[in-house]
N, C-alpha and C positions, 0 to 999 in steps of 0.2 A: 551400452552406457552412452554411445554416441546418439543413439535415439532418444534417450532420456535428456541429455545436453539440449539437443534441437528442440524438443518439447518444452522445456524451460525456456530456451531463446525465444519461442513461439508465444508463450506465456507472458514473457517479459514484453515483447510487441504489443500484445493484447492490453497488458495492464498500463502500458505507454499511451497506447490511444485512448483508454478510459481517463486517463489523467490530462490529456491534451483537452480533451472533450469537456470533460467537468471544469477545468481551468477556464475555458471560453464561455461555458455557460454560466458560471459563477461570476465572471467579470461583466458579462452582459446583463445578467439579471441585477446584479448591485448597481451598476450603472443606472439600470432602468429604475429600480427602487427609488434611487437618491434622487434622479429627474422627477420621477411622478410625485414624490413626499414634498420635495423642497421647491419645486417649479410649479407644481400644479396643485398640492395638496391632498392628494389621492393616495389613500393606502390600498395595496392589493396583496392580501394575506396569502394566496397561491403563489405569488412570485416569489415572497420571502421563503416560504416552505420550499421552494425550487432552488432558490440559494442556498438553503440548509443541506438540501439532499445533494447538490452538488459539491459544496464543500466536504461532506462526510465522504463520499465516492473519492474525491481528490486527496484527502487525507489517508485514506486506508490503502488505496492502490500505490499510493507514491512510496510507500515504506517499502515493499518488494522491488520497486524500481530501483530506488537508491541502494538497496542492498546488491542487486545485481550489477551495479555500475561501481561497487565499491566505494560509494559515498558515505558507508555508515562509521559511526566514530569507534575507534577502538582505544579503549580505556589503558592500554599497556604503554608505559611509559618508556620500558626497556626495550620494547620490541623494535623500534627503529635502530637501535645498535647490535641487534643480534642478526644470526644468520636468516636467509628466506625460508630455510627448511624450518626453523623455529616457528616463522610466521604462519606457515602452512600448519604445523601441528598445533598451535595456538588456535588458528581459524577453525581447525576441525574438533578441537576439544570444545571450543565456545558453542559451536553450531550443536553439537550433540548433547552437551552438558546443559545449555542454556537455552537457545534458540528454538529447538524442537520441542522442548518440554513446555515452555511458556506459551508458545504459539498452539501447542496441542491443548493446553489447558484453556487457552480462550476460545478454541472451538467446542470443546466439550462443555464449557460453562454456559456457552451463548446457544447451546443447541436447543434446549427445553423453549428457551425464550422466542428462539427463532421459529420453532414448531408451532407454538402459540401465536405468534404473529402471522404467520401464513394460514393458520386455521380460522382466524377472523378476519384474514385480509386487512391487516392495521392501517389505520391511515393516520393522518395528521391529529395531533391532539388539539390543536387551533379550530374553532368552530369555522367553516367554509375552506379548510385547508386542503392540500392536494392528498389524494388518495395515493397509494403504493408506497407507504413506508416499509412494509414488511418486504419490499424488493429491495429497498435500500439497506435495510438490516440484513439482507443477505450478503452485503458486501464484506462484511466484517469476518465471518469464519472463510470466505473465499480468499480475503486478503491474508489471512493467517495460514491458510493452506498454501497460498503462493509464497509466502515468508519460508515456511518448512521446505518446500521444494527448491526454492531459489538458494536456500541456505546449504543442502546438501549438494546442488550442483555446483556451488562456489567451492565446496571442499573437493568434488570431483574432477572440475574443470582443470586441465593442465595449463599452468601458467609461466609465462616467461618472467625470469627473474629480473632482467633488463629491458628497459624501452629501446627504440631504434638509436636514440642518441645516446645509449650507453648508460645512462641514469637508472637508478634501481625504481621498479614500478612500486605503485603504492598500493 
């Protein structure tokens, strides 16, 4: 179990690095697009595709990063008034009843499209756009698999019921 949790922590660091790089790339490319378009009247379709690809990667990998850090939204109104043991049970039920099946379905539903995309080395739909859309499409099942792994790690990970200052952890 310790090895699994370390593996998930490593995946989290990798996903965080992807998010940071994608955010930097997205910011730089959008800034360049705006300056080129409104400053010089020049359009650059490859740069627009690059911004779209960076946004897709940022969005997909930020979801497991958010889950790992406990930033996900809990819908239960009652959980804040109940014991930490209840919260752990509710998390486990939610992970195995909802998270694993939904993200497993995403992987399963995307697999045929992804295989086809790789077989034709799919590129941008725009004329003159960037190649490599098939690589970006690979991020979706990877992000879904990371969500499943991080959800299971969240259930298995021992948690302290209180922070250092004595307040309940969220």
